[in-house]
Structure formats: C-alpha cells, structure tokens
mmCIF file of the C-alpha atoms, coordinates in Angstrom:
data_MODEL
# 
_entry.id   MODEL 
# 
loop_
_atom_site.group_PDB 
_atom_site.id 
_atom_site.type_symbol 
_atom_site.label_atom_id 
_atom_site.label_alt_id 
_atom_site.label_comp_id 
_atom_site.label_asym_id 
_atom_site.label_entity_id 
_atom_site.label_seq_id 
_atom_site.pdbx_PDB_ins_code 
_atom_site.Cartn_x 
_atom_site.Cartn_y 
_atom_site.Cartn_z 
_atom_site.occupancy 
_atom_site.B_iso_or_equiv 
_atom_site.pdbx_formal_charge 
_atom_site.auth_seq_id 
_atom_site.auth_comp_id 
_atom_site.auth_asym_id 
_atom_site.auth_atom_id 
_atom_site.pdbx_PDB_model_num 
ATOM 1   C CA . UNK A 1 1   ? 0.007   -0.151 0.164  1.00 0.00 ? 1   UNK A CA 1 
ATOM 2   C CA . UNK A 1 2   ? 3.374   2.131  0.192  1.00 0.00 ? 2   UNK A CA 1 
ATOM 3   C CA . UNK A 1 3   ? 4.195   4.109  -2.202 1.00 0.00 ? 3   UNK A CA 1 
ATOM 4   C CA . UNK A 1 4   ? 7.866   6.304  -2.222 1.00 0.00 ? 4   UNK A CA 1 
ATOM 5   C CA . UNK A 1 5   ? 7.839   9.445  -2.673 1.00 0.00 ? 5   UNK A CA 1 
ATOM 6   C CA . UNK A 1 6   ? 4.699   10.170 -0.353 1.00 0.00 ? 6   UNK A CA 1 
ATOM 7   C CA . UNK A 1 7   ? 3.980   10.362 3.049  1.00 0.00 ? 7   UNK A CA 1 
ATOM 8   C CA . UNK A 1 8   ? 0.482   7.889  3.857  1.00 0.00 ? 8   UNK A CA 1 
ATOM 9   C CA . UNK A 1 9   ? -1.909  8.474  6.712  1.00 0.00 ? 9   UNK A CA 1 
ATOM 10  C CA . UNK A 1 10  ? -5.017  6.681  8.070  1.00 0.00 ? 10  UNK A CA 1 
ATOM 11  C CA . UNK A 1 11  ? -7.526  8.857  8.847  1.00 0.00 ? 11  UNK A CA 1 
ATOM 12  C CA . UNK A 1 12  ? -11.410 9.609  9.323  1.00 0.00 ? 12  UNK A CA 1 
ATOM 13  C CA . UNK A 1 13  ? -13.829 12.162 7.326  1.00 0.00 ? 13  UNK A CA 1 
ATOM 14  C CA . UNK A 1 14  ? -15.087 14.583 10.192 1.00 0.00 ? 14  UNK A CA 1 
ATOM 15  C CA . UNK A 1 15  ? -16.653 17.294 7.735  1.00 0.00 ? 15  UNK A CA 1 
ATOM 16  C CA . UNK A 1 16  ? -17.745 17.569 4.573  1.00 0.00 ? 16  UNK A CA 1 
ATOM 17  C CA . UNK A 1 17  ? -18.693 21.360 3.386  1.00 0.00 ? 17  UNK A CA 1 
ATOM 18  C CA . UNK A 1 18  ? -18.435 21.413 -0.989 1.00 0.00 ? 18  UNK A CA 1 
ATOM 19  C CA . UNK A 1 19  ? -15.245 20.718 -2.010 1.00 0.00 ? 19  UNK A CA 1 
ATOM 20  C CA . UNK A 1 20  ? -13.462 20.548 1.203  1.00 0.00 ? 20  UNK A CA 1 
ATOM 21  C CA . UNK A 1 21  ? -13.280 17.727 3.561  1.00 0.00 ? 21  UNK A CA 1 
ATOM 22  C CA . UNK A 1 22  ? -12.508 18.196 7.432  1.00 0.00 ? 22  UNK A CA 1 
ATOM 23  C CA . UNK A 1 23  ? -9.918  14.243 8.108  1.00 0.00 ? 23  UNK A CA 1 
ATOM 24  C CA . UNK A 1 24  ? -9.215  13.356 11.947 1.00 0.00 ? 24  UNK A CA 1 
ATOM 25  C CA . UNK A 1 25  ? -5.493  11.587 10.849 1.00 0.00 ? 25  UNK A CA 1 
ATOM 26  C CA . UNK A 1 26  ? -4.720  9.501  14.189 1.00 0.00 ? 26  UNK A CA 1 
ATOM 27  C CA . UNK A 1 27  ? -0.270  9.233  14.368 1.00 0.00 ? 27  UNK A CA 1 
ATOM 28  C CA . UNK A 1 28  ? -0.166  5.992  16.902 1.00 0.00 ? 28  UNK A CA 1 
ATOM 29  C CA . UNK A 1 29  ? 3.208   4.581  17.786 1.00 0.00 ? 29  UNK A CA 1 
ATOM 30  C CA . UNK A 1 30  ? 3.807   1.333  17.939 1.00 0.00 ? 30  UNK A CA 1 
ATOM 31  C CA . UNK A 1 31  ? 3.186   0.631  22.214 1.00 0.00 ? 31  UNK A CA 1 
ATOM 32  C CA . UNK A 1 32  ? -0.336  2.821  21.375 1.00 0.00 ? 32  UNK A CA 1 
ATOM 33  C CA . UNK A 1 33  ? -2.014  -0.056 19.987 1.00 0.00 ? 33  UNK A CA 1 
ATOM 34  C CA . UNK A 1 34  ? -0.862  -2.399 22.423 1.00 0.00 ? 34  UNK A CA 1 
ATOM 35  C CA . UNK A 1 35  ? -3.192  -4.333 24.823 1.00 0.00 ? 35  UNK A CA 1 
ATOM 36  C CA . UNK A 1 36  ? -1.810  -3.134 27.863 1.00 0.00 ? 36  UNK A CA 1 
ATOM 37  C CA . UNK A 1 37  ? -1.084  0.316  27.147 1.00 0.00 ? 37  UNK A CA 1 
ATOM 38  C CA . UNK A 1 38  ? -3.235  1.044  30.499 1.00 0.00 ? 38  UNK A CA 1 
ATOM 39  C CA . UNK A 1 39  ? -0.442  0.345  32.449 1.00 0.00 ? 39  UNK A CA 1 
ATOM 40  C CA . UNK A 1 40  ? 2.177   2.607  30.900 1.00 0.00 ? 40  UNK A CA 1 
ATOM 41  C CA . UNK A 1 41  ? 2.764   5.977  30.253 1.00 0.00 ? 41  UNK A CA 1 
ATOM 42  C CA . UNK A 1 42  ? 4.589   5.714  27.245 1.00 0.00 ? 42  UNK A CA 1 
ATOM 43  C CA . UNK A 1 43  ? 1.935   4.759  24.931 1.00 0.00 ? 43  UNK A CA 1 
ATOM 44  C CA . UNK A 1 44  ? 1.951   7.816  22.275 1.00 0.00 ? 44  UNK A CA 1 
ATOM 45  C CA . UNK A 1 45  ? -1.451  9.051  20.887 1.00 0.00 ? 45  UNK A CA 1 
ATOM 46  C CA . UNK A 1 46  ? -1.118  12.928 18.562 1.00 0.00 ? 46  UNK A CA 1 
ATOM 47  C CA . UNK A 1 47  ? -4.637  13.355 16.758 1.00 0.00 ? 47  UNK A CA 1 
ATOM 48  C CA . UNK A 1 48  ? -4.342  15.990 13.459 1.00 0.00 ? 48  UNK A CA 1 
ATOM 49  C CA . UNK A 1 49  ? -6.815  17.634 11.305 1.00 0.00 ? 49  UNK A CA 1 
ATOM 50  C CA . UNK A 1 50  ? -6.261  18.346 8.208  1.00 0.00 ? 50  UNK A CA 1 
ATOM 51  C CA . UNK A 1 51  ? -8.557  20.009 5.176  1.00 0.00 ? 51  UNK A CA 1 
ATOM 52  C CA . UNK A 1 52  ? -8.665  18.867 2.146  1.00 0.00 ? 52  UNK A CA 1 
ATOM 53  C CA . UNK A 1 53  ? -9.357  20.873 -1.206 1.00 0.00 ? 53  UNK A CA 1 
ATOM 54  C CA . UNK A 1 54  ? -11.723 19.016 -3.807 1.00 0.00 ? 54  UNK A CA 1 
ATOM 55  C CA . UNK A 1 55  ? -11.195 15.092 -3.294 1.00 0.00 ? 55  UNK A CA 1 
ATOM 56  C CA . UNK A 1 56  ? -10.719 12.909 -6.647 1.00 0.00 ? 56  UNK A CA 1 
ATOM 57  C CA . UNK A 1 57  ? -13.077 10.428 -4.880 1.00 0.00 ? 57  UNK A CA 1 
ATOM 58  C CA . UNK A 1 58  ? -16.849 12.119 -4.855 1.00 0.00 ? 58  UNK A CA 1 
ATOM 59  C CA . UNK A 1 59  ? -18.424 9.494  -3.324 1.00 0.00 ? 59  UNK A CA 1 
ATOM 60  C CA . UNK A 1 60  ? -16.416 10.330 -0.034 1.00 0.00 ? 60  UNK A CA 1 
ATOM 61  C CA . UNK A 1 61  ? -19.082 11.331 2.674  1.00 0.00 ? 61  UNK A CA 1 
ATOM 62  C CA . UNK A 1 62  ? -19.165 11.926 6.908  1.00 0.00 ? 62  UNK A CA 1 
ATOM 63  C CA . UNK A 1 63  ? -17.337 9.016  9.123  1.00 0.00 ? 63  UNK A CA 1 
ATOM 64  C CA . UNK A 1 64  ? -15.779 7.462  5.599  1.00 0.00 ? 64  UNK A CA 1 
ATOM 65  C CA . UNK A 1 65  ? -12.110 5.487  6.846  1.00 0.00 ? 65  UNK A CA 1 
ATOM 66  C CA . UNK A 1 66  ? -9.523  7.016  4.495  1.00 0.00 ? 66  UNK A CA 1 
ATOM 67  C CA . UNK A 1 67  ? -5.777  7.057  3.356  1.00 0.00 ? 67  UNK A CA 1 
ATOM 68  C CA . UNK A 1 68  ? -4.153  10.750 2.806  1.00 0.00 ? 68  UNK A CA 1 
ATOM 69  C CA . UNK A 1 69  ? -1.062  11.077 0.448  1.00 0.00 ? 69  UNK A CA 1 
ATOM 70  C CA . UNK A 1 70  ? 1.330   14.156 1.247  1.00 0.00 ? 70  UNK A CA 1 
ATOM 71  C CA . UNK A 1 71  ? 4.753   14.248 -1.845 1.00 0.00 ? 71  UNK A CA 1 
ATOM 72  C CA . UNK A 1 72  ? 7.323   13.552 0.499  1.00 0.00 ? 72  UNK A CA 1 
ATOM 73  C CA . UNK A 1 73  ? 9.791   16.177 -2.156 1.00 0.00 ? 73  UNK A CA 1 
ATOM 74  C CA . UNK A 1 74  ? 6.996   19.431 -0.799 1.00 0.00 ? 74  UNK A CA 1 
ATOM 75  C CA . UNK A 1 75  ? 8.852   19.261 2.475  1.00 0.00 ? 75  UNK A CA 1 
ATOM 76  C CA . UNK A 1 76  ? 12.420  21.170 1.938  1.00 0.00 ? 76  UNK A CA 1 
ATOM 77  C CA . UNK A 1 77  ? 9.777   23.922 -0.139 1.00 0.00 ? 77  UNK A CA 1 
ATOM 78  C CA . UNK A 1 78  ? 7.087   23.878 3.276  1.00 0.00 ? 78  UNK A CA 1 
ATOM 79  C CA . UNK A 1 79  ? 10.593  24.254 5.531  1.00 0.00 ? 79  UNK A CA 1 
ATOM 80  C CA . UNK A 1 80  ? 12.310  27.185 2.731  1.00 0.00 ? 80  UNK A CA 1 
ATOM 81  C CA . UNK A 1 81  ? 9.562   29.259 2.667  1.00 0.00 ? 81  UNK A CA 1 
ATOM 82  C CA . UNK A 1 82  ? 8.560   28.849 6.234  1.00 0.00 ? 82  UNK A CA 1 
ATOM 83  C CA . UNK A 1 83  ? 11.709  29.232 8.081  1.00 0.00 ? 83  UNK A CA 1 
ATOM 84  C CA . UNK A 1 84  ? 14.965  29.829 6.100  1.00 0.00 ? 84  UNK A CA 1 
ATOM 85  C CA . UNK A 1 85  ? 13.049  32.588 4.200  1.00 0.00 ? 85  UNK A CA 1 
ATOM 86  C CA . UNK A 1 86  ? 12.003  35.269 6.561  1.00 0.00 ? 86  UNK A CA 1 
ATOM 87  C CA . UNK A 1 87  ? 15.121  33.447 8.942  1.00 0.00 ? 87  UNK A CA 1 
ATOM 88  C CA . UNK A 1 88  ? 17.389  34.520 6.600  1.00 0.00 ? 88  UNK A CA 1 
ATOM 89  C CA . UNK A 1 89  ? 15.445  38.321 6.234  1.00 0.00 ? 89  UNK A CA 1 
ATOM 90  C CA . UNK A 1 90  ? 15.632  38.626 9.530  1.00 0.00 ? 90  UNK A CA 1 
ATOM 91  C CA . UNK A 1 91  ? 19.194  38.415 9.906  1.00 0.00 ? 91  UNK A CA 1 
ATOM 92  C CA . UNK A 1 92  ? 20.214  40.193 7.258  1.00 0.00 ? 92  UNK A CA 1 
ATOM 93  C CA . UNK A 1 93  ? 18.201  42.985 7.657  1.00 0.00 ? 93  UNK A CA 1 
ATOM 94  C CA . UNK A 1 94  ? 19.614  43.116 11.512 1.00 0.00 ? 94  UNK A CA 1 
ATOM 95  C CA . UNK A 1 95  ? 22.986  43.347 10.103 1.00 0.00 ? 95  UNK A CA 1 
ATOM 96  C CA . UNK A 1 96  ? 21.790  46.395 7.471  1.00 0.00 ? 96  UNK A CA 1 
ATOM 97  C CA . UNK A 1 97  ? 19.931  48.597 9.827  1.00 0.00 ? 97  UNK A CA 1 
ATOM 98  C CA . UNK A 1 98  ? 22.592  47.651 13.277 1.00 0.00 ? 98  UNK A CA 1 
ATOM 99  C CA . UNK A 1 99  ? 25.171  48.785 10.332 1.00 0.00 ? 99  UNK A CA 1 
ATOM 100 C CA . UNK A 1 100 ? 23.632  52.159 9.289  1.00 0.00 ? 100 UNK A CA 1 
ATOM 101 C CA . UNK A 1 101 ? 22.042  52.939 12.563 1.00 0.00 ? 101 UNK A CA 1 
ATOM 102 C CA . UNK A 1 102 ? 24.128  51.753 14.650 1.00 0.00 ? 102 UNK A CA 1 
ATOM 103 C CA . UNK A 1 103 ? 20.725  51.402 17.292 1.00 0.00 ? 103 UNK A CA 1 
ATOM 104 C CA . UNK A 1 104 ? 20.521  48.191 18.351 1.00 0.00 ? 104 UNK A CA 1 
ATOM 105 C CA . UNK A 1 105 ? 16.773  48.424 19.115 1.00 0.00 ? 105 UNK A CA 1 
ATOM 106 C CA . UNK A 1 106 ? 15.681  50.273 15.943 1.00 0.00 ? 106 UNK A CA 1 
ATOM 107 C CA . UNK A 1 107 ? 17.685  47.563 14.504 1.00 0.00 ? 107 UNK A CA 1 
ATOM 108 C CA . UNK A 1 108 ? 15.845  44.506 16.392 1.00 0.00 ? 108 UNK A CA 1 
ATOM 109 C CA . UNK A 1 109 ? 12.455  46.143 15.535 1.00 0.00 ? 109 UNK A CA 1 
ATOM 110 C CA . UNK A 1 110 ? 12.775  47.147 11.859 1.00 0.00 ? 110 UNK A CA 1 
ATOM 111 C CA . UNK A 1 111 ? 14.351  43.404 11.588 1.00 0.00 ? 111 UNK A CA 1 
ATOM 112 C CA . UNK A 1 112 ? 10.605  41.799 12.709 1.00 0.00 ? 112 UNK A CA 1 
ATOM 113 C CA . UNK A 1 113 ? 9.029   44.124 11.045 1.00 0.00 ? 113 UNK A CA 1 
ATOM 114 C CA . UNK A 1 114 ? 10.374  43.992 8.049  1.00 0.00 ? 114 UNK A CA 1 
ATOM 115 C CA . UNK A 1 115 ? 8.424   40.716 7.956  1.00 0.00 ? 115 UNK A CA 1 
ATOM 116 C CA . UNK A 1 116 ? 4.865   41.571 7.938  1.00 0.00 ? 116 UNK A CA 1 
ATOM 117 C CA . UNK A 1 117 ? 5.074   42.363 4.137  1.00 0.00 ? 117 UNK A CA 1 
ATOM 118 C CA . UNK A 1 118 ? 6.829   38.675 3.635  1.00 0.00 ? 118 UNK A CA 1 
ATOM 119 C CA . UNK A 1 119 ? 4.023   36.629 5.523  1.00 0.00 ? 119 UNK A CA 1 
ATOM 120 C CA . UNK A 1 120 ? 1.765   39.539 3.685  1.00 0.00 ? 120 UNK A CA 1 
ATOM 121 C CA . UNK A 1 121 ? 3.298   38.064 0.155  1.00 0.00 ? 121 UNK A CA 1 
ATOM 122 C CA . UNK A 1 122 ? 2.514   34.664 1.415  1.00 0.00 ? 122 UNK A CA 1 
ATOM 123 C CA . UNK A 1 123 ? -0.617  35.532 2.316  1.00 0.00 ? 123 UNK A CA 1 
ATOM 124 C CA . UNK A 1 124 ? -1.411  37.103 -1.024 1.00 0.00 ? 124 UNK A CA 1 
ATOM 125 C CA . UNK A 1 125 ? -0.779  34.152 -2.920 1.00 0.00 ? 125 UNK A CA 1 
ATOM 126 C CA . UNK A 1 126 ? -1.789  31.601 -0.789 1.00 0.00 ? 126 UNK A CA 1 
ATOM 127 C CA . UNK A 1 127 ? -4.591  30.039 -2.867 1.00 0.00 ? 127 UNK A CA 1 
ATOM 128 C CA . UNK A 1 128 ? -1.179  28.757 -5.105 1.00 0.00 ? 128 UNK A CA 1 
ATOM 129 C CA . UNK A 1 129 ? 0.359   27.505 -1.729 1.00 0.00 ? 129 UNK A CA 1 
ATOM 130 C CA . UNK A 1 130 ? -2.660  25.466 -1.444 1.00 0.00 ? 130 UNK A CA 1 
ATOM 131 C CA . UNK A 1 131 ? -2.830  23.862 -4.685 1.00 0.00 ? 131 UNK A CA 1 
ATOM 132 C CA . UNK A 1 132 ? 0.972   23.353 -4.464 1.00 0.00 ? 132 UNK A CA 1 
ATOM 133 C CA . UNK A 1 133 ? 0.832   21.707 -1.395 1.00 0.00 ? 133 UNK A CA 1 
ATOM 134 C CA . UNK A 1 134 ? -1.999  19.180 -1.339 1.00 0.00 ? 134 UNK A CA 1 
ATOM 135 C CA . UNK A 1 135 ? -3.467  16.547 0.032  1.00 0.00 ? 135 UNK A CA 1 
ATOM 136 C CA . UNK A 1 136 ? -4.885  13.682 -1.938 1.00 0.00 ? 136 UNK A CA 1 
ATOM 137 C CA . UNK A 1 137 ? -6.818  11.410 -0.552 1.00 0.00 ? 137 UNK A CA 1 
ATOM 138 C CA . UNK A 1 138 ? -7.988  7.842  -1.139 1.00 0.00 ? 138 UNK A CA 1 
ATOM 139 C CA . UNK A 1 139 ? -11.295 5.859  0.047  1.00 0.00 ? 139 UNK A CA 1 
ATOM 140 C CA . UNK A 1 140 ? -10.844 2.689  1.874  1.00 0.00 ? 140 UNK A CA 1 
ATOM 141 C CA . UNK A 1 141 ? -14.081 1.139  2.595  1.00 0.00 ? 141 UNK A CA 1 
ATOM 142 C CA . UNK A 1 142 ? -13.968 -1.268 -0.227 1.00 0.00 ? 142 UNK A CA 1 
ATOM 143 C CA . UNK A 1 143 ? -10.234 -2.746 0.178  1.00 0.00 ? 143 UNK A CA 1 
ATOM 144 C CA . UNK A 1 144 ? -10.081 -6.485 2.165  1.00 0.00 ? 144 UNK A CA 1 
ATOM 145 C CA . UNK A 1 145 ? -7.171  -6.760 5.073  1.00 0.00 ? 145 UNK A CA 1 
# 
C-alpha cells in the first residue's frame, strides 16, 4: 500500500462542506495500539486535522475511513518558505540596519517588522500555495485486509 515519494496516513472524514473535506489523522506509536497500554505511561497518540480541497473520489462522506497522501518532495520547499527565508530576511535586515543606524533596539524592531510584508506576500499567494501543497485522498472502505 505504500507509495514511494508519498507520506501516507490513515484517517476518518469528520466533515464534508462543498469540495472541502476535514479529516482527522491519528498517528500512533507502536505501543499505543498495545492491549496493555493503560498500564504504561509511554503510549503516544497524536490527533491531527487536515483540510483537503476537491477530493478525487466524490463518493466520500462523513465517517469514511481514508488514506491521505502528501508528496515528500514538498517538505523542503515548505521548510524553505516558512523558516529559512524569514530567518535570512531577519538576519540580513538586522545586520544592514545595525550598520546604518548603530542602534540595536531600532535594528531589532525593523528586522522583526520587515516580516510583515513577507507574510503578507505569502498570504496574497495562499491560493497558489494551497494547490501546490495539496493532499490527495483515497477511500479504503472497499479494500479488504
């Protein structure tokens, strides 16, 4: 069932509104499914919720078990846009304004406020980013073990 190049998680559809699905993903460690987990403090269960736009299978409804796929190669791009670019913007602005003004407080504030336009640009392109970083979904109700 595993596809190379994809991250897969099993989940349950919790809401269907138009072309948008909400899916609860349940990540469990190996001990979380153990029958003696109530006696152990190590068990780890983590619930996550994702929203998917325009699913390929239009017959998916609330309560269906599904498999959610995400391309592994999009992870570095998300890391780059979300963490590395803002980090380098802050550092470059801090160094530049400190060299010009010689005022640490002013330089610190300017280097933080310069992130507002960056995240504004990301917000402006949010629809393009949603299609780029899209999840795909597949129903597992007809599969047998």
